[in-house]
PyMOL commands that place a pseudoatom at each C-alpha (Angstrom):
pseudoatom trace, name=CA, resn=MET, resi=1, chain=A, elem=C, hetatm=0, pos=[120.774, 103.667, 11.954]
pseudoatom trace, name=CA, resn=ALA, resi=2, chain=A, elem=C, hetatm=0, pos=[124.088, 105.456, 12.432]
pseudoatom trace, name=CA, resn=GLY, resi=3, chain=A, elem=C, hetatm=0, pos=[121.720, 108.354, 14.686]
pseudoatom trace, name=CA, resn=ASP, resi=4, chain=A, elem=C, hetatm=0, pos=[120.718, 105.770, 16.558]
pseudoatom trace, name=CA, resn=GLN, resi=5, chain=A, elem=C, hetatm=0, pos=[123.900, 104.192, 16.564]
pseudoatom trace, name=CA, resn=ASP, resi=6, chain=A, elem=C, hetatm=0, pos=[125.539, 106.934, 17.539]
pseudoatom trace, name=CA, resn=GLU, resi=7, chain=A, elem=C, hetatm=0, pos=[122.508, 107.313, 20.540]
pseudoatom trace, name=CA, resn=ILE, resi=8, chain=A, elem=C, hetatm=0, pos=[123.570, 104.179, 21.976]
pseudoatom trace, name=CA, resn=GLY, resi=9, chain=A, elem=C, hetatm=0, pos=[127.522, 104.298, 22.535]
pseudoatom trace, name=CA, resn=THR, resi=10, chain=A, elem=C, hetatm=0, pos=[126.543, 107.547, 23.806]
pseudoatom trace, name=CA, resn=MET, resi=11, chain=A, elem=C, hetatm=0, pos=[124.029, 106.278, 26.224]
pseudoatom trace, name=CA, resn=THR, resi=12, chain=A, elem=C, hetatm=0, pos=[126.814, 103.587, 27.334]
pseudoatom trace, name=CA, resn=SER, resi=13, chain=A, elem=C, hetatm=0, pos=[129.210, 105.958, 27.376]
pseudoatom trace, name=CA, resn=GLN, resi=14, chain=A, elem=C, hetatm=0, pos=[127.646, 108.205, 29.925]
pseudoatom trace, name=CA, resn=ALA, resi=15, chain=A, elem=C, hetatm=0, pos=[126.491, 104.925, 32.430]
pseudoatom trace, name=CA, resn=PRO, resi=16, chain=A, elem=C, hetatm=0, pos=[130.118, 104.123, 33.667]
pseudoatom trace, name=CA, resn=GLN, resi=17, chain=A, elem=C, hetatm=0, pos=[130.073, 107.765, 34.337]
pseudoatom trace, name=CA, resn=GLN, resi=18, chain=A, elem=C, hetatm=0, pos=[126.707, 107.739, 36.024]
pseudoatom trace, name=CA, resn=GLN, resi=19, chain=A, elem=C, hetatm=0, pos=[127.329, 104.603, 37.998]
pseudoatom trace, name=CA, resn=ALA, resi=20, chain=A, elem=C, hetatm=0, pos=[130.956, 106.379, 39.345]
pseudoatom trace, name=CA, resn=GLU, resi=21, chain=A, elem=C, hetatm=0, pos=[128.684, 109.412, 40.879]
pseudoatom trace, name=CA, resn=ARG, resi=22, chain=A, elem=C, hetatm=0, pos=[125.768, 107.585, 42.788]
pseudoatom trace, name=CA, resn=PRO, resi=23, chain=A, elem=C, hetatm=0, pos=[126.539, 108.059, 46.371]
pseudoatom trace, name=CA, resn=ARG, resi=24, chain=A, elem=C, hetatm=0, pos=[128.199, 104.888, 48.496]
pseudoatom trace, name=CA, resn=ARG, resi=25, chain=A, elem=C, hetatm=0, pos=[126.552, 103.409, 51.513]
pseudoatom trace, name=CA, resn=GLY, resi=26, chain=A, elem=C, hetatm=0, pos=[129.151, 103.084, 53.880]
pseudoatom trace, name=CA, resn=ARG, resi=27, chain=A, elem=C, hetatm=0, pos=[129.710, 102.987, 57.473]
pseudoatom trace, name=CA, resn=PRO, resi=28, chain=A, elem=C, hetatm=0, pos=[127.698, 105.036, 59.554]
pseudoatom trace, name=CA, resn=SER, resi=29, chain=A, elem=C, hetatm=0, pos=[130.178, 107.703, 61.067]
pseudoatom trace, name=CA, resn=LYS, resi=30, chain=A, elem=C, hetatm=0, pos=[130.970, 107.371, 65.026]
pseudoatom trace, name=CA, resn=GLU, resi=31, chain=A, elem=C, hetatm=0, pos=[128.379, 110.300, 65.099]
pseudoatom trace, name=CA, resn=ASP, resi=32, chain=A, elem=C, hetatm=0, pos=[125.685, 108.855, 63.394]
pseudoatom trace, name=CA, resn=ALA, resi=33, chain=A, elem=C, hetatm=0, pos=[126.078, 105.336, 65.627]
pseudoatom trace, name=CA, resn=ALA, resi=34, chain=A, elem=C, hetatm=0, pos=[126.502, 107.504, 68.553]
pseudoatom trace, name=CA, resn=GLU, resi=35, chain=A, elem=C, hetatm=0, pos=[123.444, 109.073, 67.841]
pseudoatom trace, name=CA, resn=THR, resi=36, chain=A, elem=C, hetatm=0, pos=[122.177, 105.255, 67.247]
pseudoatom trace, name=CA, resn=SER, resi=37, chain=A, elem=C, hetatm=0, pos=[122.563, 103.870, 70.477]
pseudoatom trace, name=CA, resn=GLY, resi=38, chain=A, elem=C, hetatm=0, pos=[121.800, 107.422, 72.282]
pseudoatom trace, name=CA, resn=ARG, resi=39, chain=A, elem=C, hetatm=0, pos=[118.337, 106.515, 71.131]
pseudoatom trace, name=CA, resn=ILE, resi=40, chain=A, elem=C, hetatm=0, pos=[117.626, 102.764, 71.644]
pseudoatom trace, name=CA, resn=ILE, resi=41, chain=A, elem=C, hetatm=0, pos=[118.776, 103.154, 75.309]
pseudoatom trace, name=CA, resn=GLU, resi=42, chain=A, elem=C, hetatm=0, pos=[116.821, 105.977, 75.571]
pseudoatom trace, name=CA, resn=THR, resi=43, chain=A, elem=C, hetatm=0, pos=[113.013, 104.031, 74.270]
pseudoatom trace, name=CA, resn=ALA, resi=44, chain=A, elem=C, hetatm=0, pos=[114.380, 100.982, 76.194]
pseudoatom trace, name=CA, resn=ALA, resi=45, chain=A, elem=C, hetatm=0, pos=[114.640, 103.061, 78.917]
pseudoatom trace, name=CA, resn=GLN, resi=46, chain=A, elem=C, hetatm=0, pos=[111.278, 104.346, 78.610]
pseudoatom trace, name=CA, resn=LEU, resi=47, chain=A, elem=C, hetatm=0, pos=[109.475, 101.035, 77.267]
pseudoatom trace, name=CA, resn=PHE, resi=48, chain=A, elem=C, hetatm=0, pos=[111.598, 99.395, 80.811]
pseudoatom trace, name=CA, resn=ALA, resi=49, chain=A, elem=C, hetatm=0, pos=[110.160, 101.969, 83.358]
pseudoatom trace, name=CA, resn=ALA, resi=50, chain=A, elem=C, hetatm=0, pos=[106.433, 101.710, 82.077]
pseudoatom trace, name=CA, resn=GLN, resi=51, chain=A, elem=C, hetatm=0, pos=[106.515, 97.443, 81.674]
pseudoatom trace, name=CA, resn=GLY, resi=52, chain=A, elem=C, hetatm=0, pos=[109.614, 95.838, 83.471]
pseudoatom trace, name=CA, resn=PHE, resi=53, chain=A, elem=C, hetatm=0, pos=[112.212, 93.963, 82.683]
pseudoatom trace, name=CA, resn=ALA, resi=54, chain=A, elem=C, hetatm=0, pos=[110.135, 90.574, 81.583]
pseudoatom trace, name=CA, resn=ALA, resi=55, chain=A, elem=C, hetatm=0, pos=[107.678, 92.430, 80.001]
pseudoatom trace, name=CA, resn=THR, resi=56, chain=A, elem=C, hetatm=0, pos=[109.780, 94.592, 77.952]
pseudoatom trace, name=CA, resn=SER, resi=57, chain=A, elem=C, hetatm=0, pos=[111.739, 93.002, 74.274]
pseudoatom trace, name=CA, resn=ILE, resi=58, chain=A, elem=C, hetatm=0, pos=[113.722, 94.176, 71.573]
pseudoatom trace, name=CA, resn=GLU, resi=59, chain=A, elem=C, hetatm=0, pos=[111.166, 93.707, 68.842]
pseudoatom trace, name=CA, resn=GLN, resi=60, chain=A, elem=C, hetatm=0, pos=[109.671, 96.314, 71.142]
pseudoatom trace, name=CA, resn=VAL, resi=61, chain=A, elem=C, hetatm=0, pos=[112.431, 98.903, 71.429]
pseudoatom trace, name=CA, resn=ALA, resi=62, chain=A, elem=C, hetatm=0, pos=[112.812, 98.187, 67.953]
pseudoatom trace, name=CA, resn=ALA, resi=63, chain=A, elem=C, hetatm=0, pos=[109.190, 99.013, 66.586]
pseudoatom trace, name=CA, resn=ALA, resi=64, chain=A, elem=C, hetatm=0, pos=[109.494, 102.248, 68.853]
pseudoatom trace, name=CA, resn=CYS, resi=65, chain=A, elem=C, hetatm=0, pos=[112.969, 103.494, 68.110]
pseudoatom trace, name=CA, resn=SER, resi=66, chain=A, elem=C, hetatm=0, pos=[112.251, 101.812, 64.249]
pseudoatom trace, name=CA, resn=ALA, resi=67, chain=A, elem=C, hetatm=0, pos=[115.929, 100.594, 64.479]
pseudoatom trace, name=CA, resn=GLY, resi=68, chain=A, elem=C, hetatm=0, pos=[116.092, 97.124, 63.301]
pseudoatom trace, name=CA, resn=LYS, resi=69, chain=A, elem=C, hetatm=0, pos=[117.050, 93.872, 65.405]
pseudoatom trace, name=CA, resn=ASP, resi=70, chain=A, elem=C, hetatm=0, pos=[119.402, 93.374, 64.169]
pseudoatom trace, name=CA, resn=THR, resi=71, chain=A, elem=C, hetatm=0, pos=[120.565, 96.623, 64.400]
pseudoatom trace, name=CA, resn=ILE, resi=72, chain=A, elem=C, hetatm=0, pos=[119.936, 96.495, 68.047]
pseudoatom trace, name=CA, resn=TYR, resi=73, chain=A, elem=C, hetatm=0, pos=[121.713, 93.075, 69.023]
pseudoatom trace, name=CA, resn=ARG, resi=74, chain=A, elem=C, hetatm=0, pos=[125.362, 94.276, 67.351]
pseudoatom trace, name=CA, resn=ARG, resi=75, chain=A, elem=C, hetatm=0, pos=[125.317, 97.125, 69.163]
pseudoatom trace, name=CA, resn=PHE, resi=76, chain=A, elem=C, hetatm=0, pos=[123.950, 94.877, 72.534]
pseudoatom trace, name=CA, resn=PRO, resi=77, chain=A, elem=C, hetatm=0, pos=[124.181, 91.562, 72.668]
pseudoatom trace, name=CA, resn=SER, resi=78, chain=A, elem=C, hetatm=0, pos=[121.164, 90.239, 74.576]
pseudoatom trace, name=CA, resn=LYS, resi=79, chain=A, elem=C, hetatm=0, pos=[118.074, 92.744, 76.362]
pseudoatom trace, name=CA, resn=MET, resi=80, chain=A, elem=C, hetatm=0, pos=[120.296, 91.718, 79.477]
pseudoatom trace, name=CA, resn=ALA, resi=81, chain=A, elem=C, hetatm=0, pos=[123.460, 93.692, 77.818]
pseudoatom trace, name=CA, resn=LEU, resi=82, chain=A, elem=C, hetatm=0, pos=[120.551, 96.601, 76.660]
pseudoatom trace, name=CA, resn=PHE, resi=83, chain=A, elem=C, hetatm=0, pos=[119.436, 96.501, 80.230]
pseudoatom trace, name=CA, resn=GLU, resi=84, chain=A, elem=C, hetatm=0, pos=[123.102, 96.936, 81.474]
pseudoatom trace, name=CA, resn=ALA, resi=85, chain=A, elem=C, hetatm=0, pos=[123.167, 99.826, 78.948]
pseudoatom trace, name=CA, resn=VAL, resi=86, chain=A, elem=C, hetatm=0, pos=[120.265, 102.573, 80.640]
pseudoatom trace, name=CA, resn=VAL, resi=87, chain=A, elem=C, hetatm=0, pos=[121.176, 101.860, 84.203]
pseudoatom trace, name=CA, resn=ASP, resi=88, chain=A, elem=C, hetatm=0, pos=[124.681, 103.410, 83.686]
pseudoatom trace, name=CA, resn=SER, resi=89, chain=A, elem=C, hetatm=0, pos=[123.160, 105.964, 81.097]
pseudoatom trace, name=CA, resn=LEU, resi=90, chain=A, elem=C, hetatm=0, pos=[121.020, 106.434, 83.840]
pseudoatom trace, name=CA, resn=ARG, resi=91, chain=A, elem=C, hetatm=0, pos=[124.058, 106.655, 86.165]
pseudoatom trace, name=CA, resn=THR, resi=92, chain=A, elem=C, hetatm=0, pos=[125.803, 108.927, 84.128]
pseudoatom trace, name=CA, resn=ARG, resi=93, chain=A, elem=C, hetatm=0, pos=[123.168, 111.571, 84.064]
pseudoatom trace, name=CA, resn=THR, resi=94, chain=A, elem=C, hetatm=0, pos=[123.060, 111.058, 87.842]
pseudoatom trace, name=CA, resn=LEU, resi=95, chain=A, elem=C, hetatm=0, pos=[126.535, 111.440, 88.796]
pseudoatom trace, name=CA, resn=ALA, resi=96, chain=A, elem=C, hetatm=0, pos=[126.381, 114.488, 86.512]
pseudoatom trace, name=CA, resn=ARG, resi=97, chain=A, elem=C, hetatm=0, pos=[123.510, 115.885, 88.235]
pseudoatom trace, name=CA, resn=LEU, resi=98, chain=A, elem=C, hetatm=0, pos=[125.214, 115.529, 90.979]
pseudoatom trace, name=CA, resn=GLU, resi=99, chain=A, elem=C, hetatm=0, pos=[129.282, 117.345, 90.538]
pseudoatom trace, name=CA, resn=GLN, resi=100, chain=A, elem=C, hetatm=0, pos=[126.672, 119.754, 89.301]
pseudoatom trace, name=CA, resn=GLU, resi=101, chain=A, elem=C, hetatm=0, pos=[124.898, 120.353, 93.062]
pseudoatom trace, name=CA, resn=ILE, resi=102, chain=A, elem=C, hetatm=0, pos=[128.617, 119.973, 94.427]
pseudoatom trace, name=CA, resn=ARG, resi=103, chain=A, elem=C, hetatm=0, pos=[129.498, 122.464, 92.827]
pseudoatom trace, name=CA, resn=SER, resi=104, chain=A, elem=C, hetatm=0, pos=[126.923, 125.235, 93.611]
pseudoatom trace, name=CA, resn=ALA, resi=105, chain=A, elem=C, hetatm=0, pos=[127.111, 123.926, 97.089]
pseudoatom trace, name=CA, resn=GLY, resi=106, chain=A, elem=C, hetatm=0, pos=[130.753, 125.075, 96.822]
pseudoatom trace, name=CA, resn=GLY, resi=107, chain=A, elem=C, hetatm=0, pos=[130.238, 128.117, 98.705]
pseudoatom trace, name=CA, resn=ALA, resi=108, chain=A, elem=C, hetatm=0, pos=[127.269, 128.191, 100.862]
pseudoatom trace, name=CA, resn=GLY, resi=109, chain=A, elem=C, hetatm=0, pos=[128.720, 127.253, 104.932]
pseudoatom trace, name=CA, resn=ASP, resi=110, chain=A, elem=C, hetatm=0, pos=[131.072, 125.124, 106.466]
pseudoatom trace, name=CA, resn=ALA, resi=111, chain=A, elem=C, hetatm=0, pos=[131.546, 120.723, 105.695]
pseudoatom trace, name=CA, resn=LEU, resi=112, chain=A, elem=C, hetatm=0, pos=[128.883, 119.918, 107.669]
pseudoatom trace, name=CA, resn=ALA, resi=113, chain=A, elem=C, hetatm=0, pos=[126.244, 122.248, 106.062]
pseudoatom trace, name=CA, resn=ARG, resi=114, chain=A, elem=C, hetatm=0, pos=[127.911, 121.134, 101.978]
pseudoatom trace, name=CA, resn=LEU, resi=115, chain=A, elem=C, hetatm=0, pos=[126.931, 117.123, 103.593]
pseudoatom trace, name=CA, resn=LYS, resi=116, chain=A, elem=C, hetatm=0, pos=[123.104, 118.124, 104.854]
pseudoatom trace, name=CA, resn=ARG, resi=117, chain=A, elem=C, hetatm=0, pos=[122.606, 120.044, 101.501]
pseudoatom trace, name=CA, resn=ILE, resi=118, chain=A, elem=C, hetatm=0, pos=[124.003, 116.938, 99.944]
pseudoatom trace, name=CA, resn=ALA, resi=119, chain=A, elem=C, hetatm=0, pos=[122.075, 114.110, 101.854]
pseudoatom trace, name=CA, resn=ARG, resi=120, chain=A, elem=C, hetatm=0, pos=[119.039, 116.365, 100.503]
pseudoatom trace, name=CA, resn=TRP, resi=121, chain=A, elem=C, hetatm=0, pos=[119.231, 115.773, 97.275]
pseudoatom trace, name=CA, resn=PHE, resi=122, chain=A, elem=C, hetatm=0, pos=[120.371, 111.900, 97.286]
pseudoatom trace, name=CA, resn=LEU, resi=123, chain=A, elem=C, hetatm=0, pos=[116.797, 111.664, 99.050]
pseudoatom trace, name=CA, resn=ASP, resi=124, chain=A, elem=C, hetatm=0, pos=[115.224, 113.759, 95.880]
pseudoatom trace, name=CA, resn=VAL, resi=125, chain=A, elem=C, hetatm=0, pos=[116.906, 111.701, 93.406]
pseudoatom trace, name=CA, resn=ASN, resi=126, chain=A, elem=C, hetatm=0, pos=[115.712, 108.718, 94.814]
pseudoatom trace, name=CA, resn=LEU, resi=127, chain=A, elem=C, hetatm=0, pos=[112.285, 109.732, 94.770]
pseudoatom trace, name=CA, resn=ASP, resi=128, chain=A, elem=C, hetatm=0, pos=[112.387, 110.332, 91.043]
pseudoatom trace, name=CA, resn=PRO, resi=129, chain=A, elem=C, hetatm=0, pos=[109.840, 108.354, 89.315]
pseudoatom trace, name=CA, resn=GLU, resi=130, chain=A, elem=C, hetatm=0, pos=[112.382, 106.897, 86.649]
pseudoatom trace, name=CA, resn=MET, resi=131, chain=A, elem=C, hetatm=0, pos=[114.654, 106.025, 89.568]
pseudoatom trace, name=CA, resn=ILE, resi=132, chain=A, elem=C, hetatm=0, pos=[111.635, 104.790, 91.337]
pseudoatom trace, name=CA, resn=ALA, resi=133, chain=A, elem=C, hetatm=0, pos=[111.323, 102.639, 87.924]
pseudoatom trace, name=CA, resn=PHE, resi=134, chain=A, elem=C, hetatm=0, pos=[114.775, 101.483, 88.127]
pseudoatom trace, name=CA, resn=ASN, resi=135, chain=A, elem=C, hetatm=0, pos=[114.948, 99.968, 91.148]
pseudoatom trace, name=CA, resn=ARG, resi=136, chain=A, elem=C, hetatm=0, pos=[111.753, 98.581, 91.644]
pseudoatom trace, name=CA, resn=ILE, resi=137, chain=A, elem=C, hetatm=0, pos=[112.812, 96.264, 88.298]
pseudoatom trace, name=CA, resn=ALA, resi=138, chain=A, elem=C, hetatm=0, pos=[116.379, 95.079, 90.316]
pseudoatom trace, name=CA, resn=LEU, resi=139, chain=A, elem=C, hetatm=0, pos=[114.016, 94.354, 93.265]
pseudoatom trace, name=CA, resn=SER, resi=140, chain=A, elem=C, hetatm=0, pos=[111.313, 92.831, 92.618]
pseudoatom trace, name=CA, resn=GLU, resi=141, chain=A, elem=C, hetatm=0, pos=[112.799, 91.287, 89.284]
pseudoatom trace, name=CA, resn=ALA, resi=142, chain=A, elem=C, hetatm=0, pos=[115.521, 89.926, 90.839]
pseudoatom trace, name=CA, resn=VAL, resi=143, chain=A, elem=C, hetatm=0, pos=[117.598, 91.248, 88.172]
pseudoatom trace, name=CA, resn=VAL, resi=144, chain=A, elem=C, hetatm=0, pos=[120.823, 90.503, 89.304]
pseudoatom trace, name=CA, resn=PHE, resi=145, chain=A, elem=C, hetatm=0, pos=[123.676, 93.655, 88.192]
pseudoatom trace, name=CA, resn=GLY, resi=146, chain=A, elem=C, hetatm=0, pos=[126.961, 92.382, 90.112]
pseudoatom trace, name=CA, resn=ASP, resi=147, chain=A, elem=C, hetatm=0, pos=[127.929, 88.661, 88.324]
pseudoatom trace, name=CA, resn=GLY, resi=148, chain=A, elem=C, hetatm=0, pos=[131.675, 89.343, 88.413]
pseudoatom trace, name=CA, resn=ARG, resi=149, chain=A, elem=C, hetatm=0, pos=[132.338, 92.772, 89.780]
pseudoatom trace, name=CA, resn=HIS, resi=150, chain=A, elem=C, hetatm=0, pos=[133.332, 94.038, 92.612]
pseudoatom trace, name=CA, resn=ASP, resi=151, chain=A, elem=C, hetatm=0, pos=[131.835, 95.049, 95.173]
pseudoatom trace, name=CA, resn=GLN, resi=152, chain=A, elem=C, hetatm=0, pos=[129.642, 98.506, 94.142]
pseudoatom trace, name=CA, resn=TRP, resi=153, chain=A, elem=C, hetatm=0, pos=[130.115, 100.232, 97.398]
pseudoatom trace, name=CA, resn=GLU, resi=154, chain=A, elem=C, hetatm=0, pos=[134.182, 99.880, 96.800]
pseudoatom trace, name=CA, resn=THR, resi=155, chain=A, elem=C, hetatm=0, pos=[133.519, 101.441, 93.359]
pseudoatom trace, name=CA, resn=ASP, resi=156, chain=A, elem=C, hetatm=0, pos=[130.734, 103.722, 93.093]
pseudoatom trace, name=CA, resn=PRO, resi=157, chain=A, elem=C, hetatm=0, pos=[131.475, 107.383, 91.914]
pseudoatom trace, name=CA, resn=ILE, resi=158, chain=A, elem=C, hetatm=0, pos=[128.467, 108.442, 93.224]
pseudoatom trace, name=CA, resn=LEU, resi=159, chain=A, elem=C, hetatm=0, pos=[129.462, 107.003, 96.267]
pseudoatom trace, name=CA, resn=ASP, resi=160, chain=A, elem=C, hetatm=0, pos=[132.100, 108.344, 96.387]
pseudoatom trace, name=CA, resn=ARG, resi=161, chain=A, elem=C, hetatm=0, pos=[131.470, 112.042, 95.744]
pseudoatom trace, name=CA, resn=LEU, resi=162, chain=A, elem=C, hetatm=0, pos=[129.069, 111.453, 99.470]
pseudoatom trace, name=CA, resn=VAL, resi=163, chain=A, elem=C, hetatm=0, pos=[132.462, 109.813, 100.721]
pseudoatom trace, name=CA, resn=ALA, resi=164, chain=A, elem=C, hetatm=0, pos=[134.470, 112.608, 99.819]
pseudoatom trace, name=CA, resn=LEU, resi=165, chain=A, elem=C, hetatm=0, pos=[132.064, 115.819, 101.284]
pseudoatom trace, name=CA, resn=VAL, resi=166, chain=A, elem=C, hetatm=0, pos=[132.022, 112.550, 105.010]
pseudoatom trace, name=CA, resn=GLN, resi=167, chain=A, elem=C, hetatm=0, pos=[135.611, 113.486, 104.546]
pseudoatom trace, name=CA, resn=GLU, resi=168, chain=A, elem=C, hetatm=0, pos=[135.731, 117.048, 104.148]
pseudoatom trace, name=CA, resn=ALA, resi=169, chain=A, elem=C, hetatm=0, pos=[132.934, 116.889, 107.335]
pseudoatom trace, name=CA, resn=GLN, resi=170, chain=A, elem=C, hetatm=0, pos=[135.409, 114.759, 109.565]
pseudoatom trace, name=CA, resn=GLY, resi=171, chain=A, elem=C, hetatm=0, pos=[138.159, 117.064, 108.827]
pseudoatom trace, name=CA, resn=ALA, resi=172, chain=A, elem=C, hetatm=0, pos=[136.775, 119.992, 109.730]
pseudoatom trace, name=CA, resn=GLY, resi=173, chain=A, elem=C, hetatm=0, pos=[135.753, 118.509, 113.144]
pseudoatom trace, name=CA, resn=ALA, resi=174, chain=A, elem=C, hetatm=0, pos=[132.152, 118.061, 113.109]
pseudoatom trace, name=CA, resn=LEU, resi=175, chain=A, elem=C, hetatm=0, pos=[131.547, 114.398, 112.463]
pseudoatom trace, name=CA, resn=ALA, resi=176, chain=A, elem=C, hetatm=0, pos=[133.760, 111.998, 114.414]
pseudoatom trace, name=CA, resn=ALA, resi=177, chain=A, elem=C, hetatm=0, pos=[136.359, 110.014, 113.189]
pseudoatom trace, name=CA, resn=GLY, resi=178, chain=A, elem=C, hetatm=0, pos=[135.417, 106.957, 111.233]
pseudoatom trace, name=CA, resn=ASP, resi=179, chain=A, elem=C, hetatm=0, pos=[135.837, 104.772, 107.929]
pseudoatom trace, name=CA, resn=ALA, resi=180, chain=A, elem=C, hetatm=0, pos=[134.612, 107.225, 105.572]
pseudoatom trace, name=CA, resn=ARG, resi=181, chain=A, elem=C, hetatm=0, pos=[132.978, 104.962, 103.831]
pseudoatom trace, name=CA, resn=VAL, resi=182, chain=A, elem=C, hetatm=0, pos=[131.201, 103.185, 106.371]
pseudoatom trace, name=CA, resn=VAL, resi=183, chain=A, elem=C, hetatm=0, pos=[129.665, 106.449, 107.325]
pseudoatom trace, name=CA, resn=ALA, resi=184, chain=A, elem=C, hetatm=0, pos=[128.600, 107.511, 104.000]
pseudoatom trace, name=CA, resn=THR, resi=185, chain=A, elem=C, hetatm=0, pos=[126.643, 104.448, 103.757]
pseudoatom trace, name=CA, resn=HIS, resi=186, chain=A, elem=C, hetatm=0, pos=[124.530, 104.108, 106.654]
pseudoatom trace, name=CA, resn=LEU, resi=187, chain=A, elem=C, hetatm=0, pos=[123.941, 108.521, 106.073]
pseudoatom trace, name=CA, resn=LEU, resi=188, chain=A, elem=C, hetatm=0, pos=[122.741, 106.668, 102.978]
pseudoatom trace, name=CA, resn=HIS, resi=189, chain=A, elem=C, hetatm=0, pos=[120.394, 103.791, 104.211]
pseudoatom trace, name=CA, resn=ALA, resi=190, chain=A, elem=C, hetatm=0, pos=[119.510, 106.330, 107.008]
pseudoatom trace, name=CA, resn=ILE, resi=191, chain=A, elem=C, hetatm=0, pos=[118.101, 109.097, 104.135]
pseudoatom trace, name=CA, resn=VAL, resi=192, chain=A, elem=C, hetatm=0, pos=[116.579, 106.989, 100.894]
pseudoatom trace, name=CA, resn=PHE, resi=193, chain=A, elem=C, hetatm=0, pos=[115.980, 103.537, 102.445]
pseudoatom trace, name=CA, resn=GLY, resi=194, chain=A, elem=C, hetatm=0, pos=[112.881, 103.827, 104.180]
pseudoatom trace, name=CA, resn=PRO, resi=195, chain=A, elem=C, hetatm=0, pos=[110.926, 106.959, 101.793]
pseudoatom trace, name=CA, resn=ALA, resi=196, chain=A, elem=C, hetatm=0, pos=[112.513, 105.054, 98.533]
pseudoatom trace, name=CA, resn=THR, resi=197, chain=A, elem=C, hetatm=0, pos=[111.074, 101.878, 99.853]
pseudoatom trace, name=CA, resn=ASP, resi=198, chain=A, elem=C, hetatm=0, pos=[108.218, 103.065, 100.379]
pseudoatom trace, name=CA, resn=ALA, resi=199, chain=A, elem=C, hetatm=0, pos=[107.982, 104.797, 96.768]
pseudoatom trace, name=CA, resn=MET, resi=200, chain=A, elem=C, hetatm=0, pos=[108.658, 101.329, 94.993]
pseudoatom trace, name=CA, resn=MET, resi=201, chain=A, elem=C, hetatm=0, pos=[105.380, 100.062, 97.051]
pseudoatom trace, name=CA, resn=GLY, resi=202, chain=A, elem=C, hetatm=0, pos=[103.290, 102.533, 95.439]
pseudoatom trace, name=CA, resn=ARG, resi=203, chain=A, elem=C, hetatm=0, pos=[102.699, 104.578, 98.739]
pseudoatom trace, name=CA, resn=ALA, resi=204, chain=A, elem=C, hetatm=0, pos=[102.620, 108.650, 98.033]
pseudoatom trace, name=CA, resn=GLY, resi=205, chain=A, elem=C, hetatm=0, pos=[103.335, 109.790, 101.075]
pseudoatom trace, name=CA, resn=TRP, resi=206, chain=A, elem=C, hetatm=0, pos=[106.854, 111.076, 99.520]
pseudoatom trace, name=CA, resn=THR, resi=207, chain=A, elem=C, hetatm=0, pos=[105.522, 113.349, 96.789]
pseudoatom trace, name=CA, resn=THR, resi=208, chain=A, elem=C, hetatm=0, pos=[105.438, 116.303, 98.567]
pseudoatom trace, name=CA, resn=ALA, resi=209, chain=A, elem=C, hetatm=0, pos=[108.503, 118.901, 99.501]
pseudoatom trace, name=CA, resn=THR, resi=210, chain=A, elem=C, hetatm=0, pos=[106.840, 119.508, 102.760]
pseudoatom trace, name=CA, resn=ALA, resi=211, chain=A, elem=C, hetatm=0, pos=[106.428, 115.044, 103.900]
pseudoatom trace, name=CA, resn=ARG, resi=212, chain=A, elem=C, hetatm=0, pos=[110.255, 114.438, 102.738]
pseudoatom trace, name=CA, resn=ASP, resi=213, chain=A, elem=C, hetatm=0, pos=[111.498, 118.192, 104.880]
pseudoatom trace, name=CA, resn=ARG, resi=214, chain=A, elem=C, hetatm=0, pos=[110.131, 116.746, 107.581]
pseudoatom trace, name=CA, resn=PHE, resi=215, chain=A, elem=C, hetatm=0, pos=[111.377, 113.014, 107.474]
pseudoatom trace, name=CA, resn=PHE, resi=216, chain=A, elem=C, hetatm=0, pos=[114.978, 114.395, 106.322]
pseudoatom trace, name=CA, resn=ASP, resi=217, chain=A, elem=C, hetatm=0, pos=[115.387, 116.870, 109.538]
pseudoatom trace, name=CA, resn=GLN, resi=218, chain=A, elem=C, hetatm=0, pos=[114.140, 114.153, 111.976]
pseudoatom trace, name=CA, resn=ALA, resi=219, chain=A, elem=C, hetatm=0, pos=[116.689, 111.661, 109.994]
pseudoatom trace, name=CA, resn=TRP, resi=220, chain=A, elem=C, hetatm=0, pos=[119.794, 113.740, 109.645]
pseudoatom trace, name=CA, resn=THR, resi=221, chain=A, elem=C, hetatm=0, pos=[119.207, 114.979, 113.386]
pseudoatom trace, name=CA, resn=LEU, resi=222, chain=A, elem=C, hetatm=0, pos=[119.653, 110.628, 114.500]
pseudoatom trace, name=CA, resn=PHE, resi=223, chain=A, elem=C, hetatm=0, pos=[122.490, 110.389, 112.206]
pseudoatom trace, name=CA, resn=LEU, resi=224, chain=A, elem=C, hetatm=0, pos=[123.820, 113.489, 114.263]
pseudoatom trace, name=CA, resn=ARG, resi=225, chain=A, elem=C, hetatm=0, pos=[123.691, 111.682, 117.232]
pseudoatom trace, name=CA, resn=GLY, resi=226, chain=A, elem=C, hetatm=0, pos=[125.028, 108.743, 116.178]
pseudoatom trace, name=CA, resn=ALA, resi=227, chain=A, elem=C, hetatm=0, pos=[128.398, 110.447, 113.583]
pseudoatom trace, name=CA, resn=GLY, resi=228, chain=A, elem=C, hetatm=0, pos=[128.332, 113.354, 115.262]
pseudoatom trace, name=CA, resn=SER, resi=229, chain=A, elem=C, hetatm=0, pos=[131.854, 115.142, 117.408]
for i in range(1, 229): cmd.bond("trace and resi %d" % i, "trace and resi %d" % (i + 1))
show_as sticks, trace
zoom trace
């Protein structure tokens, strides 16, 4: 019995130490939290693009990215908030790509040549399947992002980069003087609107570089007739 008691006493004395050595689960690190949010946004982007806004549920996103609904709702209080996060992520990536393209065009030709190169880039990026999918959602499902926000033309950093290029071309005398933001907006409409609308409607006429080049050359010529010096 004494031996049994000694053994019991030893086990009892070890228990608190063993309990203390167990790792405790605390809040996830900032890196883990960011990784989880990124995974949720990436998964939601794929589902929204494939199914549309209305047909995608938080339950589907949770199942697809192996995250609990509570985890998603802690970060994004509604499906609209999640969708806006997806759109913001897309815009951030698009801006990064644009800035890289502008850097690449920095030493190529004069100011007007740089503007032309970036305008051509805008045509391609707006015909990207992911961009088409989200533009289609905004159009066909009437999802409104702008409640309480400023006019997108006044605050859009992507447009701001194009405005700066227009100003450079105006400063070089290659474009007529005038409101650079208005000129940049008209350039976007001339270059992007028709093909992007066709693509959202499912028309496949813009899938080849040849078709895009032909349209762009015509649109660019017409733009210069109106805005050229």
